[in-house]
N, C-alpha and C positions, 0 to 999 in steps of 0.2 A: 412424499416427503424426504426433504432436504437433510442431511446427516453432517453435521460438522464433529473434527475432530477437536479437542480444545485441551491445549497444555494447561492444566489447571493450576499447575503450580510456579509458573513464569510469573515472570514481572517485578516490581519492586516492592509489591505489599501480598505475591499470591493470592492465596485462596478469599483472604480479605478483601480483596477487587474482584478476580474471577467469578468467584461464586454468584455474590447479588449481580454481578453484569451480566452472567448466563440465564438467571431466573428474570431477571428484566426481561431478556431476548426471547425466552422461550414463550413470555405470557403475550408478547406481541406478534409472534409468528407461528400460529399455528399447525405450520406446516413444517415445522422444525424438530429435528432429534439434535441432541447433543450427548456426544461420548466424551466425557468428561477424564481425562486421563491423569495419575498421579497416586498420591499418598491413598490407599481405598477407605482406613480408617478414618483419615483428617478431612476427604472429601464427604464420604457420608454423614459425620459431623458437621461441617459446614453445611452441608444441604439441608440438615435438620433444621438447624440454628434460623435459616433463611427462609424456613418452611416454603421449600420448593416443591413446585408440583410435581407429581408423580405420573410415569407413563412416559414423557419422552425426555427424561435426563438419565441417560445409564453411566457407569464407572467404569472402568478397565484401570486396573493396577501397574504401578510403573515404581520400581524402589529407589530410581535414581532422579535427582534434580542438578541440573547444569544452572550453576550460580551467574551470576548478571556479569562478574568479572571473569570469568573463567576463560582460558583461551581457547579458540574456536577449534584448533585440531585437536588439542587435548580432549574435548568435550565428545568430538566425532569418534576418536581412538577409544576413550575408557570410558563413556555414558550410553554404552547401547542399550540402557534399558530404564531410559531417561524420560521425563514425560514429552520433552520435544521430539524425543525421537521415537517412540511409540507411538505418538501423534499421527507424524508422517508417516509411519509404516500403515498405520490403517488407512490414509488416504493410497497408497500406493498397492494396498491391497484389496482396495476397491469395495472395505467399510465406511468410509468414508467419503464425501464429493472435495470435501476441503479442511483445511488444518489451520487452526488460529494460536498464535502464540505470543505472549508480551515480554516474553524472554529475550537472553541474549541474541541480538543480531546477528553479529558475524557467526556463533554457532547455529544459529537457525539456517543460515544461509547456508555454511556450510554440510549441513545436515542434510537438507532438504535437495541441494544439488546432489548429494552424493547418493542418496535414497531415488529420487524420482527422473533425477537425468535433463537434460535440458532438451528443449523439441528440437529434430531434425533441422538442421538448418542454421541453429541460434549457437552462437559458440559460447556466451556467459549471458546467464539471467541478471535483470535490472530489479532496482526498485523503485515500485512506482506508486504514485497517490495523487488522488482526484485534490483539485482545490477549486473553493467557491469563484466563479466569474460576477462581475458585475451587472449583467443582462439574467442573474438568475439561473445561469448554467452551470458548469462546470469545466474545468480545464485539466487535462493528464500531463503530470510532468514526471520523465524519466531519464537517466538515473540519479536516485537519489542519494549516492554513497557507495553502489556496490561495486563499482569499476572507477578507478580512480584514472587511469591511462586507458584508451580506447583508440583502436584504431578507426578509419571513416567506413570501415566495413560492419564493424560493431555497432557502432552509431546508426547507421543505416540499419539494422536490425534492430535496436533498439524501436526506431521509429516503426518499423512494419508491426512489430510485437504491439506496441501500443497502438497504432492507430487501430488494429484488430480487434484488442480488447473493447476501444472506445466503441467502434462499431456495432459489437457482439451486445453490448447493453444499452447503447442510445439508439441501437437499428439506424444509423445514417452513417454517412460516409463523412469522417472529421476531417478538418483542414489541420495540417503539420506543419509546425515551425522549428525552426532548429534555431538554439537559445546562443546569441551571439552580442558583440560589442557597438554593433549596428546592422539596421536593415539591409546595406548595400550587400551586393556578393562580392566585393573585392575585400572586404572586412576580416577577420579574424586569423586563428591562427591558419597553420599548412593544413592540419587535421580538418576543423571547420571548412577549407574550402573544399577540399577533396570530397567532404561527407555532402556540403553544400553541390557539388557534382552529382553525384549517387543519388541525391534526394531529388532532384531537376530531371533526371531520368528514369526518376521510376515510376510505377501506376498510382504510387501514393497521392493522396491531393495536396502537393505540396506547395504551401503559400511563401517559403523563403526565409529570409533569417527573422527571428523577432528578438527585442530586446525584453531585459527583465520587468518593464512596465508595460509591458503586453499581455504579462501570464494572467491578468484579472480583465482584461477588458470586454473579453468574451468574442474575439478576432479570430482566436488561436483555440482550438481542441485538444492539439497535443504540441507539447514542447519538449524535443529532445537534446539532451546536453549528456557529456559525460559526469562520471559519479562525484569527482571533485568540485564542478561546477554546479552541478545539480543538489548538493551537499548543504554547499554556502549560501546558494539560492532561499534554501528551503529554511533553515536556520537564521537566516538573515528574516525571512517574511516571518516566521514565530515570534523571533525579538521582537519585531515592529509592531505585531498585532498587539504585545501584552505591554511594549511601551505608550501606544496610543489609549490601553482600554487606563493603565495604570495615571494617564496623563489627565483623563479625564476626570478621573474621578478626585483627581487632587484640587482642581479647578472648581469643580463643583461644592467639593468641602471646605473651601478657599475661606469661606465666611457667610453669615445668616442669608443675605441676600442671592447669593449663588446657591446656597442650599436649597432656599425658596424655587428658586429656578431648576434646580434639581427636581421638583417634585413636581412641578408643571412639565418637565421633559420625562418624567420616567418610563410613561408608554413606549417613547420613540427608543430611549435609550434601554428598555429592554429587548425591543424589537432587536437594535443594533448590538446587544448582544448576543441574542440569540444566532442571529444571522450568522457571524463570525464565530461563533465556538467551536475553540478546533478540536473539542472532543466529539463532534457531529461529523468530521473529517479526519477521525482517527482510524487508523488501518490502510499499512502500506502495503501494496502487493507484489510478491516476488515474481514479477514476470519472465516468461521464458523458459520456464518447468513442465515437466509431463504432469503438473499436479499443480492445484489450485492453494496458495499456501498464503495466509494473510499475517503479517507482522503490526499488533498493536504498540502503541506506545509502552513503554515500561513503566513508566510515571503514571499513567493515566488513572482515572478512577473506575467506578461501576459502569457509569453512564458511556465513558468512553471506550470501554471493552464493548461493550452491549454495541455500540456503533461497527467497532471493527467485524465482530460477528457477524451484522448486518450486512459489511461488504461481503466478506466470505458467502453469506448464502445469497445474496444476489446474483455472483460470479456464479456459482455452483446451480444456482435455478436456470440462469441463463443459458448453461451449458460453454459457457464461453471457451474454454480448453478446448474442445472440439471443434469449432469456430476458429479460433487464434489456430491450431495448428493447419487447417483445411487454407486459410487466409496464407497463410506464412510461406507455404508451399508455394502456391499460386503467385505470391509478390515476389520470391526470391528466382522465381525461375522467368521473371517478367525483365530482371536486373540486366542490362549488359554484359556487365562484368562479371556475373554469378556463377560461369564455371570456371574461369580462372579464378575465382577469388574462394571458391569452394576448395579446388585444388591445391593452393597455397596454403588454406588453414589444415 
């Protein structure tokens, strides 16, 4: 049985989204148990309203809630009995194998890092996310905003933890690419060039620099960038998907002829929408921590939240953390500059 700790109070809509999402998840996953953390009375009422199945959902009371606009350090200092903090504590204490929250991203990262600490050899955790690729596979991209300024050593660490996660979940050695403004190794900032040299001399399956238009081609499995570039890339992708969807809808509604065409194309349009549905890829991973923590988009609906739970479930089921820790130790030891870098850190 895989047990997930859920911050039931987090997100823009709180219980109105998390409870239906949890119910949908346990109905799909018979080998999962959820510990819902938050206001015990409110959670029990929401479960009753949702006609939740008994037996595989339990409740743990937490008296506080981290607000979506709350300063991370203040939440860390003043909200020790928050639903977010208690859910992460359950992972640390071994009662749950992963934690999921749709709450304040900064507060979740600060709390998770404080409570769980980072994997030995990893200086900073990164935010990672799987995106769909053209060939039906997925591409993992990190960092998506946790670290705006990174050293070459830290970017190399991101590449290692990303590679190890991908291998743990997909049982094959991934192709790792460094996000840059061109594929040539002479391009990019000094940090990117230094990172390129480190990755080239690592044991990773490093295929070189990749550009933004390579992310969805299926030619690369893990894409590495600092949090500034990664976050802009992700938000641009999300905006582009919304723009394409709304444009297609507008064009098909333009006149009677296009509306008739839409009816004929409806099966293909439904498949298109299903394939690119962002809710199916909801759930960013806080990678590099000594515990599995998954961040759901705060504004997602119950379907999206259920998929964030799926992400955490599959990581826990694959025992990804143990595999990542072992792989990280081996990869860092094999780096030519590992000793000097660790000494400097």
